Every structure is written in C-alpha cells, then in structure tokens.
C-alpha positions as CSV (number, residue, x, y, z in Angstrom):
1,M,-20.3,121.7,49.7
2,N,-17.5,120.8,52.1
3,I,-14.2,122.4,51.5
4,L,-10.8,121.9,53.2
5,I,-8.5,124.9,52.9
6,C,-4.8,124.5,53.6
7,Y,-2.2,127.2,53.4
8,D,1.5,127.7,54.0
9,V,2.6,131.3,54.1
10,D,6.3,132.3,54.2
11,T,6.7,134.2,57.5
12,T,10.4,135.1,57.2
13,T,9.5,138.7,56.6
14,P,7.1,141.2,58.3
15,Q,5.1,141.2,55.0
16,G,4.8,137.5,55.2
17,R,3.6,137.6,58.8
18,R,1.0,140.2,57.8
19,R,-0.2,138.0,54.9
20,L,-0.5,135.0,57.3
21,R,-2.8,137.0,59.6
22,K,-4.9,138.2,56.7
23,V,-5.3,134.7,55.2
24,A,-6.3,133.3,58.6
25,K,-8.8,136.1,59.2
26,A,-10.4,135.6,55.8
27,C,-10.7,131.8,56.4
28,E,-12.1,132.3,59.8
29,A,-15.0,134.3,58.3
30,Y,-16.0,131.2,56.3
31,G,-15.1,128.1,58.3
32,Q,-13.6,126.5,61.4
33,R,-9.9,126.2,62.1
34,V,-9.0,122.6,62.7
35,Q,-5.2,123.0,62.5
36,K,-3.0,126.0,62.5
37,S,-3.2,126.4,58.8
38,V,-6.2,124.2,57.9
39,F,-9.9,125.2,57.8
40,E,-13.0,123.1,57.3
41,C,-15.7,125.1,55.5
42,R,-19.2,124.5,54.3
43,L,-19.7,126.8,51.4
44,T,-21.8,127.5,48.4
45,E,-20.1,127.8,45.0
46,N,-20.5,131.6,45.2
47,Q,-19.0,131.7,48.7
48,L,-16.1,129.5,47.6
49,N,-15.4,131.8,44.6
50,T,-15.5,134.9,46.8
51,L,-13.2,133.4,49.4
52,K,-10.8,132.1,46.7
53,L,-10.6,135.5,45.0
54,R,-10.0,137.2,48.4
55,L,-7.2,134.7,49.3
56,L,-5.5,135.0,45.9
57,Q,-5.3,138.8,46.4
58,I,-3.6,138.3,49.7
59,I,-1.0,135.6,49.1
60,D,2.4,135.9,47.3
61,R,2.2,133.1,44.7
62,S,6.0,133.0,44.5
63,A,6.4,132.3,48.3
64,D,3.1,131.0,49.6
65,S,0.9,127.9,49.0
66,L,-2.9,127.7,49.0
67,R,-4.9,124.5,48.5
68,F,-8.6,123.9,48.2
69,Y,-10.0,120.3,48.6
70,R,-13.6,119.6,47.7
71,L,-14.8,116.8,50.0
72,P,-17.7,114.6,49.1
73,G,-20.6,113.7,51.4
74,D,-21.1,114.3,55.1
75,R,-18.2,115.3,57.3
76,N,-18.5,112.1,59.3
77,Q,-17.7,110.1,56.1
78,W,-14.4,111.8,55.5
79,V,-13.0,112.8,58.9
80,E,-11.4,110.6,61.5
81,T,-10.3,112.6,64.5
82,Y,-8.0,111.3,67.3
83,G,-7.4,113.4,70.3
84,R,-8.9,116.8,70.7
85,D,-11.7,117.7,68.2
86,T,-13.1,121.2,68.6
87,Y,-15.4,121.1,65.5
88,V,-18.8,122.5,66.1
89,D,-21.6,121.7,63.6
90,Y,-23.4,125.1,63.3
91,E,-26.1,123.4,61.2
92,Q,-27.3,121.7,64.4
93,P,-28.9,123.4,67.4
94,L,-26.3,124.8,69.8
95,I,-27.0,124.8,73.5
96,I,-24.9,127.1,75.6
C-alpha cells in the first residue's frame, strides 16, 4: 500500500532536534523523502505498524505532529509533480 508520512517536530530544544533526526532516519529506512518532512512509502500492513510504533516512541505528542495518509492506487494516479522530482521507483529495474 502507498503511504504518505508527514511530520512536524518542534526543534526549539536540543531534544527536539534529536527527535527530528531520529524521525527522519526511521522514515528513510522505509521510503523516499519527497520534501523535508514528507516521505512516500510503499509498505505492507506489518511494515506500516512497525514504523508507526517506532515513530510514536520517538515523538513528543505534546509538541510534535505525525500524520499517515493511505493513498489508493498507483502513484501516478495521485501525484502531480512540478519542478524537480527525485522519486525513484525501486519496483522497476534501475540502471546505473
């Protein structure tokens, strides 16, 4: 399933900046960064649950925000990109 993960972490403290790095690192393990705090992920239900639990252990719910959007169908049906698009479809052959 296609998931869009968006987060906003309060970085006014050193602890907040540390949380931001941890959230980004966790998301990078499961998807592609498409904006500074937005990731596109192709996940199974188990992977989504694992990532969600991991992120919920990192964030401060009183200061941070975390959103998961389940997106239907193929990426080309729900994404319009203008300008630089660095998305790589890892399901397709990759020639280097």
